[in-house]
Structures are given as structure tokens and as C-alpha cells.
Residue, then its C-alpha position, 0 to 999 in steps of 0.5 A: m430138905s422138906a419134912v416129907l422127903a426126910l420121912i421118905l429117906a429115913a430108914a424103916p426098922p427091920m421087919a419083925v417075924i413072930d411065931e404065934a406059938d411064942t405068944v400064946r397064953r391062957e387068961p380071962p378075956p379083957h374088960g370084965a374077965i367073963g369066962k376064959s380065953t386063949a390069947w396070942r399077943i402077937s404085936d407085944f413081941a414086935p420091937q418098940p416102937r410100934r404103931m398098932e396092936f395085932r392080936r388073936r383071941t379065942l373065947d371059950v364057950g360062954a366067954a366075952i370081951g366085956e363092953h368098954p369104951i374105945a379111944h381108937d377105931e378097932v377091928y374084930y375079924v372072925l376066924e371060927g365060931e359065932g359071936e354077938v358084937v355090940s357097939d353103943g347098944q347096937r348088936a349084930i351076929l358075926r360068923k367066920g369070915m365076917t368083920a366088925y369095924l368099930y369106931e372111936g368113942a363107941v362102947v363095944g364088946i363081943r361075946q361067944t355064942g353057939d356051940q364052938p369057941l369064937a376065934l378072932i383077930v383084934s387090931y387097933p392103933v397103939e395109943r400115943k402118949a403125949p410128949 
């Protein structure tokens, strides 16, 4: 049997259905603890092993996810509000319905701007540990 066929025939884990209400917590944003935020660590509640992170975060007025290097591609999708995203010094304004696709090796971050909190979906692959 080929390796490809063996992968196709392997049973997938059962799906995970997660209520975001079970995942919510107030905390400082990552990478600098700039201000306060509400985090929904949705993928943390998926059974292991998993291959991606899927999180919702709302940055309070004045809060930011500080600039940090990423070792994977990462996506910020804006649900509500306005923010300024940075990738290797390049800056752009993001508003509701806009997405920033950020690339492995960049130094990235996002800060809330405007009068309302910035609500985001953040997704990226789980870093695999060497065997």
C-alpha cells in the first residue's frame, strides 16, 4: 500500500465543536502586554493533536499585540473596529472585513486605533516539535 493511500484510509479524528463562551478570558495582549484585551482561545479547546491555532481577540482602546518575529504565516482578520498592522516596518490601516496576511520571518504586530475596540480573528499553524 502506498503512503498516500495509507493516509487516505486513516481515520480522521472526530470533529470538535467549541462554544467560544467556554474559552473567553480577560488578559493583557501578547508580546508586550500593551493595554488589556479579551481573548477567546478557541483552538486551545480542540483535542490534541491539532495543526492550527484559531483565536478571537478584542483589543481595548489603546491596546496592542506588540511587534514580534513569526516563524510561520499568520492571518489577522478584522471583525470590528480599526487598527494599524505592521510587518517589517511597513504599516497599513485595517478596518472591518479586511485581512492582513503576514509571512514567516517577518516582525509583526497590530494596535487598536480609533474610538472602538478592535476585534480580530488570529490564525496560524501550530509549530511542530522535532521528534
